[in-house]
N, C-alpha and C positions, 0 to 999 in steps of 0.2 A: 358716384362715389366711391373710390376703393374703402372696405374695411380691412380696420388695421386688426390683423392678425393678433391675437393675446396667447398668451403662454398660462396656462391654469399650472399652479405652485402645489406640487405634489401635497397632499392633506398629510399631518402629524401622526406618526403613528401610535396606534392606540396601543392599550395596555393587553398585554397577552391575552388571550382567551382562557375560560377556566379550565382547568387540569393540564395547561401548556407545561410541558416540562423543557429547561433548556438543555441543550446538546450536552452530552456528559464527554469528557474529556477521552481523546484517543488512547487509552493506553497500551492498547494491542502492539502497534509498530515501536514504540520505543520499549516494551519487554522482548519483541522479536531481536531488538537491534543488541540488547543487553544481554540475551540468551543465545545471541549468536557470537558475539565477542567471547562471552566464556566458553565455549564450546572450542572456538579457535584457540584458546590459550590452555585448553585442557589436552586437545592432540598436541600441539607442541610439548608440553610436559611429557605427555606420552614418549615421546622421542627423546628425552633427556634423561637417563637415569641416573648421572650425578644427581640432579636435584632433586629427582623422587627420593634418592636415597638421603640427602640431607634432611628433606623434609620428613622423611616416615621413621627412618632407623636412627638417626643420629640422637632424639628425644629418650628412643628404647634404649641405646647404648648407654648416655649418659646415666640414665635410671640406674641401669644394670649397675655400672662401673660404683656410683653412687653407695647401692647397697653393700658392695663388697667393703668399702673403704670405712663403712661404720658394720663392719661384720659382728666385732664384739658389743657394738651398744646399737641394739634394735631398736632403742626407745628415741635415739638421738636421730635415725633415720626416720623415724614418724613423724617427728618433728621439722627435720628441713625436707624432707623426701616430697610432703604434701604441698609445701611451696615451689619447688622446684619444678614438680609434674606440671604447675599453671608456666611459670618461668621458660623454660626452656624450648615449648612451643612457640612462645612470642618471640624467643629471640632467632630461630630457625626460621618462622614465617618472615619476620623483618629481612633478613639476611635474602632468601631467597626472592621475593616481593619486589624489594628496592632492586636489586641486580636484574631482575627479569624484565621491567617495566624500561630502566633505564636502556637495556639491549635493544627494546622494542623503539625508542625514540633516536637513538645514535645510529639504527639501520635505515633510518626513513620508517620504518613500517607505523608507525603515530603517525607522521605527518599525513600518508597515504590514507589510514583509517578516517582522518580526523577531515579530509579534504572530501569524505561521502557524507550522505545525510546522518552522521554518527555524531552527535554531544560529547562534550568531555565525560559529562554526568552518566551517560550510556557506558563510555568507555571503563570510568571508575567503578561502576557496578557490575560489568562484565567481567573484570581482573578479581573484583571482592567475591563475585560467585564462584567464579573457578577457584579461586585459591581457598575459599569458605569451604568447599567441598572437599579440599586436600585436606583442611584442616580438622574437619570431620573424623575423619580413617586418622588422621596423626592423635589425635585425643582419644579416640575408641581405643586403637594400638597400644599408647601411654597408659592410660589409665587401667586398663585390663591387666597390662603386664604388671604395675604397682602394685594391684589389688591381689591379685591373684598368682602371682608368679612369685614377686618379691614380697609379700607378706605385709606391704603397706596396712598397718592399722589405723583405720577411722572409723570413729564413733556413728558418724552421720550416712547419708543415703548416698550408694556411690554414683546413683544418677545424678546429685548435684556435684559430685568432683568432676564429675564428664562435664557438666554444664559450664562450672569455671575456666575448665582448661581450654574446652572450644572457645569460650568468651576473649580468653586472652589468646590464642589463637588469631582470632578475629581480628584483635587491637595490634597483635605484631604486623597481620597482612596490610592494617590502614595505616598503620608507622610506616611499612617499607614504601608506600604508595605515595606518601605523602614526601618524604626524602628525597625519593628518586626525583622529583623535579628540582631540587638543589643542587645534585651532582651532576657533573662534565662527563667521569670517567666512572667504569666500575669500582677501580680502586677509591675514589671518592665516595663511594656507596658505601662501602664496607667500613669507611672511615667516620663515618655518622655514627656506625656503633657505638664507640666511646662515648659518644657527645650524647646522644639519645637513649642509650639502653645503662650503659655503666652507672649512671648516677644513681636510675630508679634502682639497679639492684641493690648498691649500696645503702638507701635509704629507704629501701622497703620493708625493713622489719626482720628479713630475712636471717642476718647475721647480730643485730644487736634490737632488743625490743625500743621502739618509734620512742616512747617516752622517755627515755633513759638519754636521748640524744642532745646534741646542744639545743637550745629553743628556735632560733633560727632555721637549723637543719631538719628541728622536727616540723615547724610549720610548713616548710617548702616538701616535707614528704607528705602532707597531705594533699598537696597538689598533682600528686602524681598518680598515674592510673594502677601501676605496679604493686603500689602500696595497697589498694584495695583486692587487687587477686590476690596476693599472698593472704589478706585479712579473710577473703570468701572462703580458702583453702582452711585457713586454721578454723573456721567456723564449722566448717563440714569434719574437721579433726575432731572437734572438742563437744559438739552437741548433736543429738539424735535427732532434732527434729529441725526445719528450717527458720531460722531467727529471723529477727528484722534487720540486724546488722547484715546478715547474708544478703538479704533483697537488696539492700541500699548498697552494698559492694558489688554484686553483680550488676545492679544499675548502673553505677558509675563507672564500669569497665565497658558495660556495652554502649553507653551515652558517649562516651570518650571515642570509641570507635568509631561511630556514627559521626561525631564531629570533624574526628581526623581525615575522614572520607571526604566529606563535603569542604575540607579545607583541601584535599587533595584535588577534588576536580577543579576546584577554583585557582590553584597552581601551576596545573597541568600544562606544560610547554608541547609543542608540537615536536619540536626536533630540539638536540644541542647544538647553541653556536659553534 
């Protein structure tokens, strides 16, 4: 009689041996893809002098113009200039980033990149890294000009002023990446500026104290990140030390930038229909 073959079922896996560590997530490929994307964007910007001028020179020129507009009232320049030192970088980075990202999509570059082993998160992080590097240079130039050439009088540390200016520029980058997903042309990308930037500019407290506004507008201003950017600049303008309000303002601006970047990665489209 032939014996019936039997198959032995695999024994259940036991607990891992003592000292066993699970494999760590491989971050190196993701970081490499992000760095490669950032390098490509920076190389493109290097051959685009108009965009470089818009990002680096326009905030400097606008601050200089503002200084001579209030030439007879230095105190007014001190109170308004600190807020605009954060607003100008935000606006310029918003414009350049939204148009540059849209151009990548309409030209088909974005679709070809996403066909490679490159996730949307890697792409957005690469763009944020590249434009963030430009934002550092932009913020340093604008802050140095305002403090040591135009005579902006601040009580607090210049480094805190630079920090808020940098966070504002990064927020503008994040907003530009986000709105580019909803524009079908460069003209439409520019049209988003009145909808995204102008309401914040009017309600941020730069032109009128927020507590003097209509209660509905005052409540709305508390939900807009530019309000905290201006408040952070005001804290540096009037306090010698870092205050709890400054930490709160900087954290809100940074948190909004990270949130908008995540939304940008979620809504990024391969191409424009």
